[in-house]
Biopython code that builds the backbone (N, CA, C, O; Angstrom):
import numpy as np
from Bio.PDB.StructureBuilder import StructureBuilder

atoms = [
    (1, "UNK", "N", (-19.644, -47.533, 41.356)),
    (1, "UNK", "CA", (-19.621, -46.040, 41.393)),
    (1, "UNK", "C", (-20.189, -45.675, 43.022)),
    (1, "UNK", "O", (-21.203, -46.203, 43.480)),
    (2, "UNK", "N", (-19.430, -44.783, 43.708)),
    (2, "UNK", "CA", (-20.130, -44.424, 44.828)),
    (2, "UNK", "C", (-19.811, -42.929, 44.998)),
    (2, "UNK", "O", (-18.926, -42.356, 44.361)),
    (3, "UNK", "N", (-20.575, -42.368, 45.876)),
    (3, "UNK", "CA", (-20.678, -40.788, 46.256)),
    (3, "UNK", "C", (-20.383, -40.798, 47.760)),
    (3, "UNK", "O", (-21.212, -41.245, 48.554)),
    (4, "UNK", "N", (-18.994, -40.220, 48.218)),
    (4, "UNK", "CA", (-18.550, -40.229, 49.494)),
    (4, "UNK", "C", (-18.844, -38.668, 50.267)),
    (4, "UNK", "O", (-18.786, -38.314, 51.444)),
    (5, "UNK", "N", (-19.165, -37.984, 49.050)),
    (5, "UNK", "CA", (-19.300, -36.502, 49.670)),
    (5, "UNK", "C", (-20.541, -36.310, 50.627)),
    (5, "UNK", "O", (-21.649, -36.690, 50.249)),
    (6, "UNK", "N", (-20.369, -35.744, 51.821)),
    (6, "UNK", "CA", (-21.286, -35.690, 52.597)),
    (6, "UNK", "C", (-22.403, -34.638, 52.513)),
    (6, "UNK", "O", (-23.436, -34.642, 53.183)),
    (7, "UNK", "N", (-22.017, -33.689, 51.541)),
    (7, "UNK", "CA", (-23.111, -32.544, 51.253)),
    (7, "UNK", "C", (-23.825, -32.662, 50.022)),
    (7, "UNK", "O", (-25.033, -32.425, 49.992)),
    (8, "UNK", "N", (-23.219, -32.990, 49.048)),
    (8, "UNK", "CA", (-23.987, -32.669, 47.622)),
    (8, "UNK", "C", (-24.323, -33.972, 47.000)),
    (8, "UNK", "O", (-23.657, -34.958, 47.315)),
    (9, "UNK", "N", (-25.274, -34.068, 46.162)),
    (9, "UNK", "CA", (-25.560, -35.110, 45.237)),
    (9, "UNK", "C", (-24.773, -34.801, 44.127)),
    (9, "UNK", "O", (-24.201, -33.712, 44.077)),
    (10, "UNK", "N", (-24.657, -35.725, 43.121)),
    (10, "UNK", "CA", (-24.042, -35.435, 41.734)),
    (10, "UNK", "C", (-24.647, -36.485, 40.764)),
    (10, "UNK", "O", (-25.112, -37.596, 41.016)),
    (11, "UNK", "N", (-24.513, -35.839, 39.608)),
    (11, "UNK", "CA", (-24.992, -36.421, 38.333)),
    (11, "UNK", "C", (-23.627, -37.087, 37.728)),
    (11, "UNK", "O", (-22.637, -36.395, 37.484)),
    (12, "UNK", "N", (-23.668, -38.371, 37.528)),
    (12, "UNK", "CA", (-22.606, -38.970, 36.948)),
    (12, "UNK", "C", (-22.871, -39.486, 35.654)),
    (12, "UNK", "O", (-23.883, -40.173, 35.512)),
    (13, "UNK", "N", (-22.077, -39.253, 34.624)),
    (13, "UNK", "CA", (-22.479, -39.362, 33.085)),
    (13, "UNK", "C", (-21.329, -40.073, 32.408)),
    (13, "UNK", "O", (-20.222, -39.704, 32.797)),
    (14, "UNK", "N", (-21.353, -41.084, 31.408)),
    (14, "UNK", "CA", (-20.427, -41.767, 30.672)),
    (14, "UNK", "C", (-20.652, -41.542, 29.434)),
    (14, "UNK", "O", (-21.784, -41.616, 28.956)),
    (15, "UNK", "N", (-19.392, -41.179, 28.623)),
    (15, "UNK", "CA", (-19.514, -41.126, 27.132)),
    (15, "UNK", "C", (-18.134, -41.851, 26.506)),
    (15, "UNK", "O", (-17.062, -41.969, 27.099)),
    (16, "UNK", "N", (-18.419, -42.255, 25.289)),
    (16, "UNK", "CA", (-17.349, -42.652, 24.394)),
    (16, "UNK", "C", (-17.229, -41.947, 23.128)),
    (16, "UNK", "O", (-18.055, -42.040, 22.221)),
    (17, "UNK", "N", (-16.114, -41.199, 23.093)),
    (17, "UNK", "CA", (-16.169, -40.353, 21.757)),
    (17, "UNK", "C", (-16.948, -39.458, 21.761)),
    (17, "UNK", "O", (-17.416, -39.183, 20.656)),
    (18, "UNK", "N", (-17.360, -38.738, 22.799)),
    (18, "UNK", "CA", (-18.487, -37.713, 22.720)),
    (18, "UNK", "C", (-19.720, -38.243, 22.605)),
    (18, "UNK", "O", (-20.658, -37.446, 22.616)),
    (19, "UNK", "N", (-19.984, -39.571, 22.481)),
    (19, "UNK", "CA", (-21.354, -40.011, 22.358)),
    (19, "UNK", "C", (-21.682, -40.582, 23.557)),
    (19, "UNK", "O", (-20.791, -41.243, 24.091)),
    (20, "UNK", "N", (-22.895, -40.482, 24.199)),
    (20, "UNK", "CA", (-23.293, -41.129, 25.475)),
    (20, "UNK", "C", (-23.446, -42.708, 25.060)),
    (20, "UNK", "O", (-23.959, -43.170, 24.041)),
    (21, "UNK", "N", (-22.867, -43.363, 26.118)),
    (21, "UNK", "CA", (-22.993, -44.797, 26.018)),
    (21, "UNK", "C", (-24.358, -45.166, 26.563)),
    (21, "UNK", "O", (-25.156, -44.305, 26.934)),
    (22, "UNK", "N", (-24.662, -46.740, 26.609)),
    (22, "UNK", "CA", (-25.559, -47.283, 27.352)),
    (22, "UNK", "C", (-24.713, -48.326, 28.122)),
    (22, "UNK", "O", (-23.665, -48.902, 27.830)),
    (23, "UNK", "N", (-25.516, -48.371, 29.194)),
    (23, "UNK", "CA", (-25.356, -49.317, 30.325)),
    (23, "UNK", "C", (-26.541, -49.783, 30.923)),
    (23, "UNK", "O", (-27.624, -49.204, 30.833)),
    (24, "UNK", "N", (-26.276, -51.125, 31.705)),
    (24, "UNK", "CA", (-27.489, -51.525, 32.515)),
    (24, "UNK", "C", (-27.023, -51.589, 34.029)),
    (24, "UNK", "O", (-25.987, -52.118, 34.430)),
    (25, "UNK", "N", (-27.932, -50.986, 34.749)),
    (25, "UNK", "CA", (-27.710, -51.085, 36.147)),
    (25, "UNK", "C", (-27.852, -52.372, 36.721)),
    (25, "UNK", "O", (-28.808, -53.099, 36.451)),
    (26, "UNK", "N", (-26.935, -52.688, 37.507)),
    (26, "UNK", "CA", (-26.990, -54.076, 38.316)),
    (26, "UNK", "C", (-27.486, -54.081, 39.607)),
    (26, "UNK", "O", (-28.505, -54.693, 39.927)),
    (27, "UNK", "N", (-26.559, -53.184, 40.638)),
    (27, "UNK", "CA", (-27.093, -53.180, 41.890)),
    (27, "UNK", "C", (-27.041, -51.677, 42.267)),
    (27, "UNK", "O", (-26.516, -50.767, 41.625)),
    (28, "UNK", "N", (-27.791, -51.608, 43.610)),
    (28, "UNK", "CA", (-27.678, -50.175, 44.186)),
    (28, "UNK", "C", (-27.571, -50.741, 45.690)),
    (28, "UNK", "O", (-28.249, -51.647, 46.174)),
    (29, "UNK", "N", (-26.596, -50.019, 46.288)),
    (29, "UNK", "CA", (-26.308, -50.008, 47.844)),
    (29, "UNK", "C", (-25.959, -51.494, 48.066)),
    (29, "UNK", "O", (-26.370, -51.946, 49.135)),
    (30, "UNK", "N", (-25.292, -52.328, 47.278)),
    (30, "UNK", "CA", (-24.986, -53.674, 47.484)),
    (30, "UNK", "C", (-26.117, -54.877, 47.302)),
    (30, "UNK", "O", (-25.967, -56.086, 47.476)),
    (31, "UNK", "N", (-27.103, -54.261, 46.959)),
    (31, "UNK", "CA", (-28.295, -55.280, 46.642)),
    (31, "UNK", "C", (-28.827, -55.381, 45.161)),
    (31, "UNK", "O", (-29.141, -54.373, 44.528)),
    (32, "UNK", "N", (-28.904, -56.549, 44.689)),
    (32, "UNK", "CA", (-29.391, -56.644, 43.264)),
    (32, "UNK", "C", (-30.647, -55.834, 42.785)),
    (32, "UNK", "O", (-31.663, -56.017, 43.456)),
    (33, "UNK", "N", (-30.721, -55.099, 41.886)),
    (33, "UNK", "CA", (-31.972, -54.392, 41.391)),
    (33, "UNK", "C", (-32.871, -55.470, 40.836)),
    (33, "UNK", "O", (-32.355, -56.355, 40.154)),
    (34, "UNK", "N", (-34.146, -55.475, 41.061)),
    (34, "UNK", "CA", (-35.232, -56.124, 40.554)),
    (34, "UNK", "C", (-35.171, -56.199, 39.127)),
    (34, "UNK", "O", (-35.026, -55.094, 38.605)),
    (35, "UNK", "N", (-35.252, -57.394, 38.152)),
    (35, "UNK", "CA", (-35.048, -57.445, 36.973)),
    (35, "UNK", "C", (-35.714, -56.466, 36.211)),
    (35, "UNK", "O", (-35.080, -56.103, 35.220)),
    (36, "UNK", "N", (-36.870, -55.905, 36.396)),
    (36, "UNK", "CA", (-37.575, -54.911, 35.773)),
    (36, "UNK", "C", (-36.775, -53.509, 35.630)),
    (36, "UNK", "O", (-36.971, -52.721, 34.706)),
    (37, "UNK", "N", (-35.788, -53.301, 36.742)),
    (37, "UNK", "CA", (-35.153, -52.242, 36.697)),
    (37, "UNK", "C", (-33.488, -52.502, 36.045)),
    (37, "UNK", "O", (-32.598, -51.654, 36.099)),
    (38, "UNK", "N", (-33.373, -53.669, 35.531)),
    (38, "UNK", "CA", (-32.008, -54.071, 34.776)),
    (38, "UNK", "C", (-32.241, -53.889, 33.279)),
    (38, "UNK", "O", (-32.183, -54.851, 32.513)),
    (39, "UNK", "N", (-32.458, -52.871, 32.941)),
    (39, "UNK", "CA", (-32.602, -52.499, 31.555)),
    (39, "UNK", "C", (-31.559, -51.686, 31.063)),
    (39, "UNK", "O", (-31.123, -50.793, 31.790)),
    (40, "UNK", "N", (-30.988, -51.906, 29.667)),
    (40, "UNK", "CA", (-30.053, -51.105, 29.119)),
    (40, "UNK", "C", (-30.713, -49.549, 28.983)),
    (40, "UNK", "O", (-31.827, -49.447, 28.470)),
    (41, "UNK", "N", (-30.104, -48.518, 29.386)),
    (41, "UNK", "CA", (-30.184, -47.231, 29.378)),
    (41, "UNK", "C", (-29.327, -46.123, 29.038)),
    (41, "UNK", "O", (-28.157, -46.481, 29.167)),
    (42, "UNK", "N", (-29.413, -45.048, 28.697)),
    (42, "UNK", "CA", (-28.354, -43.957, 28.725)),
    (42, "UNK", "C", (-27.431, -43.978, 30.029)),
    (42, "UNK", "O", (-27.968, -44.158, 31.122)),
    (43, "UNK", "N", (-26.300, -43.831, 29.949)),
    (43, "UNK", "CA", (-25.311, -43.815, 31.104)),
    (43, "UNK", "C", (-25.185, -42.583, 31.961)),
    (43, "UNK", "O", (-24.178, -41.878, 31.892)),
    (44, "UNK", "N", (-26.056, -42.348, 32.660)),
    (44, "UNK", "CA", (-26.517, -41.123, 33.495)),
    (44, "UNK", "C", (-27.149, -41.314, 34.714)),
    (44, "UNK", "O", (-28.241, -41.881, 34.699)),
    (45, "UNK", "N", (-26.676, -40.952, 35.758)),
    (45, "UNK", "CA", (-27.432, -41.386, 37.353)),
    (45, "UNK", "C", (-27.046, -40.175, 38.301)),
    (45, "UNK", "O", (-25.966, -39.585, 38.328)),
    (46, "UNK", "N", (-28.106, -39.953, 39.026)),
    (46, "UNK", "CA", (-27.997, -38.888, 39.969)),
    (46, "UNK", "C", (-27.447, -39.764, 41.153)),
    (46, "UNK", "O", (-27.997, -40.855, 41.303)),
    (47, "UNK", "N", (-26.522, -39.454, 41.935)),
    (47, "UNK", "CA", (-26.171, -40.237, 43.038)),
    (47, "UNK", "C", (-26.186, -39.345, 44.183)),
    (47, "UNK", "O", (-25.698, -38.215, 44.160)),
    (48, "UNK", "N", (-26.864, -39.974, 45.371)),
    (48, "UNK", "CA", (-26.986, -38.940, 46.503)),
    (48, "UNK", "C", (-25.850, -39.584, 47.418)),
    (48, "UNK", "O", (-25.281, -40.634, 47.115)),
    (49, "UNK", "N", (-25.585, -38.864, 48.542)),
    (49, "UNK", "CA", (-24.690, -39.068, 49.636)),
    (49, "UNK", "C", (-24.734, -40.585, 50.155)),
    (49, "UNK", "O", (-25.741, -41.124, 50.613)),
    (50, "UNK", "N", (-23.469, -41.187, 50.007)),
    (50, "UNK", "CA", (-23.416, -42.540, 50.545)),
    (50, "UNK", "C", (-24.147, -43.652, 49.661)),
    (50, "UNK", "O", (-24.528, -44.683, 50.215)),
    (51, "UNK", "N", (-24.293, -43.510, 48.659)),
    (51, "UNK", "CA", (-25.196, -44.302, 47.579)),
    (51, "UNK", "C", (-23.977, -45.089, 46.651)),
    (51, "UNK", "O", (-22.949, -44.556, 46.235)),
    (52, "UNK", "N", (-24.352, -46.349, 46.476)),
    (52, "UNK", "CA", (-23.285, -46.931, 45.463)),
    (52, "UNK", "C", (-24.037, -47.653, 44.381)),
    (52, "UNK", "O", (-25.156, -48.123, 44.585)),
    (53, "UNK", "N", (-23.388, -47.743, 43.181)),
    (53, "UNK", "CA", (-23.975, -48.382, 42.130)),
    (53, "UNK", "C", (-23.166, -49.130, 41.369)),
    (53, "UNK", "O", (-22.041, -48.655, 41.216)),
    (54, "UNK", "N", (-23.449, -50.435, 40.700)),
    (54, "UNK", "CA", (-22.713, -51.225, 39.927)),
    (54, "UNK", "C", (-23.505, -51.265, 38.593)),
    (54, "UNK", "O", (-24.702, -51.550, 38.571)),
    (55, "UNK", "N", (-22.744, -50.948, 37.418)),
    (55, "UNK", "CA", (-23.503, -51.061, 36.118)),
    (55, "UNK", "C", (-22.452, -51.804, 35.096)),
    (55, "UNK", "O", (-21.249, -51.889, 35.343)),
    (56, "UNK", "N", (-23.063, -52.319, 33.936)),
    (56, "UNK", "CA", (-22.475, -53.173, 33.068)),
    (56, "UNK", "C", (-22.539, -52.550, 31.770)),
    (56, "UNK", "O", (-23.619, -52.297, 31.236)),
    (57, "UNK", "N", (-21.398, -52.287, 31.229)),
    (57, "UNK", "CA", (-21.280, -51.846, 29.835)),
    (57, "UNK", "C", (-20.054, -52.354, 29.099)),
    (57, "UNK", "O", (-19.046, -52.812, 29.636)),
    (58, "UNK", "N", (-20.274, -52.213, 27.791)),
    (58, "UNK", "CA", (-19.200, -53.064, 26.772)),
    (58, "UNK", "C", (-18.146, -51.849, 26.418)),
    (58, "UNK", "O", (-17.105, -52.171, 25.846)),
    (59, "UNK", "N", (-18.339, -50.681, 26.687)),
    (59, "UNK", "CA", (-17.133, -49.727, 26.275)),
    (59, "UNK", "C", (-15.917, -49.991, 27.024)),
    (59, "UNK", "O", (-15.818, -50.487, 28.146)),
    (60, "UNK", "N", (-14.980, -49.575, 26.214)),
    (60, "UNK", "CA", (-13.529, -49.832, 26.735)),
    (60, "UNK", "C", (-12.768, -48.432, 27.220)),
    (60, "UNK", "O", (-11.974, -48.438, 28.160)),
    (61, "UNK", "N", (-13.054, -47.406, 26.577)),
    (61, "UNK", "CA", (-12.401, -46.028, 26.759)),
    (61, "UNK", "C", (-13.705, -45.099, 26.977)),
    (61, "UNK", "O", (-14.568, -45.009, 26.103)),
    (62, "UNK", "N", (-13.768, -44.532, 28.002)),
    (62, "UNK", "CA", (-15.011, -43.649, 28.319)),
    (62, "UNK", "C", (-14.413, -42.477, 28.994)),
    (62, "UNK", "O", (-13.316, -42.458, 29.552)),
    (63, "UNK", "N", (-15.420, -41.309, 28.859)),
    (63, "UNK", "CA", (-15.006, -40.057, 29.738)),
    (63, "UNK", "C", (-16.342, -39.868, 30.421)),
    (63, "UNK", "O", (-17.491, -39.762, 29.990)),
    (64, "UNK", "N", (-15.767, -39.860, 31.723)),
    (64, "UNK", "CA", (-16.886, -39.610, 32.815)),
    (64, "UNK", "C", (-16.929, -38.206, 33.094)),
    (64, "UNK", "O", (-15.922, -37.501, 33.165)),
    (65, "UNK", "N", (-18.314, -37.736, 33.281)),
    (65, "UNK", "CA", (-18.364, -36.431, 33.829)),
    (65, "UNK", "C", (-19.299, -36.252, 34.998)),
    (65, "UNK", "O", (-20.455, -36.672, 34.952)),
    (66, "UNK", "N", (-18.753, -35.571, 36.141)),
    (66, "UNK", "CA", (-19.436, -35.362, 37.308)),
    (66, "UNK", "C", (-19.927, -33.884, 37.490)),
    (66, "UNK", "O", (-19.111, -32.962, 37.485)),
    (67, "UNK", "N", (-21.255, -33.673, 37.650)),
    (67, "UNK", "CA", (-21.784, -32.423, 37.809)),
    (67, "UNK", "C", (-22.606, -32.556, 39.053)),
    (67, "UNK", "O", (-23.366, -33.482, 39.339)),
    (68, "UNK", "N", (-22.279, -31.280, 39.875)),
    (68, "UNK", "CA", (-22.944, -31.089, 41.170)),
    (68, "UNK", "C", (-24.261, -30.105, 41.024)),
    (68, "UNK", "O", (-24.069, -28.889, 41.051)),
    (69, "UNK", "N", (-25.451, -30.568, 40.887)),
    (69, "UNK", "CA", (-26.418, -29.529, 40.826)),
    (69, "UNK", "C", (-26.240, -28.447, 41.966)),
    (69, "UNK", "O", (-25.556, -28.605, 42.976)),
    (70, "UNK", "N", (-26.869, -27.479, 41.681)),
    (70, "UNK", "CA", (-26.975, -26.119, 42.454)),
    (70, "UNK", "C", (-25.686, -26.020, 43.329)),
    (70, "UNK", "O", (-25.699, -25.680, 44.512)),
    (71, "UNK", "N", (-24.551, -26.360, 42.602)),
    (71, "UNK", "CA", (-23.048, -25.854, 43.274)),
    (71, "UNK", "C", (-23.126, -24.424, 43.427)),
    (71, "UNK", "O", (-23.945, -23.672, 42.899)),
    (72, "UNK", "N", (-22.219, -24.143, 44.179)),
    (72, "UNK", "CA", (-21.961, -22.550, 44.487)),
    (72, "UNK", "C", (-21.025, -22.250, 43.358)),
    (72, "UNK", "O", (-20.387, -23.136, 42.790)),
    (73, "UNK", "N", (-20.953, -20.923, 43.030)),
    (73, "UNK", "CA", (-20.087, -20.371, 42.157)),
    (73, "UNK", "C", (-18.668, -20.754, 42.283)),
    (73, "UNK", "O", (-18.197, -20.813, 43.419)),
    (74, "UNK", "N", (-17.848, -21.051, 41.156)),
    (74, "UNK", "CA", (-16.647, -21.437, 41.398)),
    (74, "UNK", "C", (-16.275, -22.905, 41.392)),
    (74, "UNK", "O", (-15.149, -23.300, 41.093)),
    (75, "UNK", "N", (-17.446, -23.823, 41.796)),
    (75, "UNK", "CA", (-17.293, -25.163, 41.767)),
    (75, "UNK", "C", (-17.600, -25.838, 40.263)),
    (75, "UNK", "O", (-18.758, -25.928, 39.854)),
    (76, "UNK", "N", (-16.511, -26.279, 39.519)),
    (76, "UNK", "CA", (-16.658, -26.658, 38.216)),
    (76, "UNK", "C", (-17.052, -28.321, 38.092)),
    (76, "UNK", "O", (-16.888, -29.128, 39.008)),
    (77, "UNK", "N", (-17.539, -28.598, 36.918)),
    (77, "UNK", "CA", (-17.959, -29.927, 36.655)),
    (77, "UNK", "C", (-16.419, -30.576, 36.615)),
    (77, "UNK", "O", (-15.436, -29.848, 36.479)),
    (78, "UNK", "N", (-16.319, -32.036, 36.750)),
    (78, "UNK", "CA", (-15.192, -32.802, 36.760)),
    (78, "UNK", "C", (-15.405, -33.718, 35.784)),
    (78, "UNK", "O", (-16.411, -34.426, 35.740)),
    (79, "UNK", "N", (-14.151, -33.757, 34.673)),
    (79, "UNK", "CA", (-14.446, -34.819, 33.563)),
    (79, "UNK", "C", (-13.044, -35.603, 33.895)),
    (79, "UNK", "O", (-12.029, -35.062, 34.335)),
    (80, "UNK", "N", (-13.195, -36.911, 33.610)),
    (80, "UNK", "CA", (-12.009, -37.717, 33.633)),
    (80, "UNK", "C", (-12.169, -38.867, 32.471)),
    (80, "UNK", "O", (-13.265, -39.240, 32.053)),
    (81, "UNK", "N", (-10.922, -39.363, 32.023)),
    (81, "UNK", "CA", (-11.089, -40.496, 30.795)),
    (81, "UNK", "C", (-10.607, -41.446, 31.696)),
    (81, "UNK", "O", (-9.748, -41.295, 32.564)),
    (82, "UNK", "N", (-11.426, -42.717, 31.321)),
    (82, "UNK", "CA", (-11.140, -44.035, 32.098)),
    (82, "UNK", "C", (-11.063, -45.044, 31.224)),
    (82, "UNK", "O", (-12.017, -45.183, 30.459)),
    (83, "UNK", "N", (-10.028, -45.887, 31.141)),
    (83, "UNK", "CA", (-9.512, -47.072, 30.401)),
    (83, "UNK", "C", (-9.915, -48.335, 31.195)),
    (83, "UNK", "O", (-9.364, -48.697, 32.234)),
    (84, "UNK", "N", (-11.019, -49.009, 30.538)),
    (84, "UNK", "CA", (-11.541, -50.367, 31.216)),
    (84, "UNK", "C", (-10.745, -51.500, 30.729)),
    (84, "UNK", "O", (-10.528, -51.647, 29.526)),
    (85, "UNK", "N", (-10.345, -52.227, 31.541)),
    (85, "UNK", "CA", (-9.850, -53.578, 31.099)),
    (85, "UNK", "C", (-10.498, -54.629, 31.525)),
    (85, "UNK", "O", (-11.074, -54.541, 32.610)),
    (86, "UNK", "N", (-10.552, -55.821, 30.795)),
    (86, "UNK", "CA", (-11.218, -57.112, 31.260)),
    (86, "UNK", "C", (-10.284, -57.664, 32.425)),
    (86, "UNK", "O", (-10.572, -58.712, 33.002)),
]
sb = StructureBuilder()
sb.init_structure("model")
sb.init_model(0)
sb.init_chain("A")
sb.init_seg("    ")
for serial, (resi, resn, name, xyz) in enumerate(atoms, 1):
    if name == "N":
        sb.init_residue(resn, " ", resi, " ")
    sb.init_atom(name, np.array(xyz, "f"), 0.0, 1.0, " ", f" {name:<3s}", serial, name[0])
structure = sb.get_structure()
């Protein structure tokens, strides 16, 4: 996942069947995370401008929600359904 927005950070969350999933962070900005940071956790992360992340999860149908904190009035959250294939 990556944030190409030049002005805002975002909160990216994944769920399956309305239940938050668990994922394991693997990399940030193209570099492996230290083993101490590669632990299974709830699938939600704040992504700042130009950051990239890689995660691992076993879910196959996901609902992604993107929220922009402190967004001006009229800016809505974005929800997407994703289907993951091996």
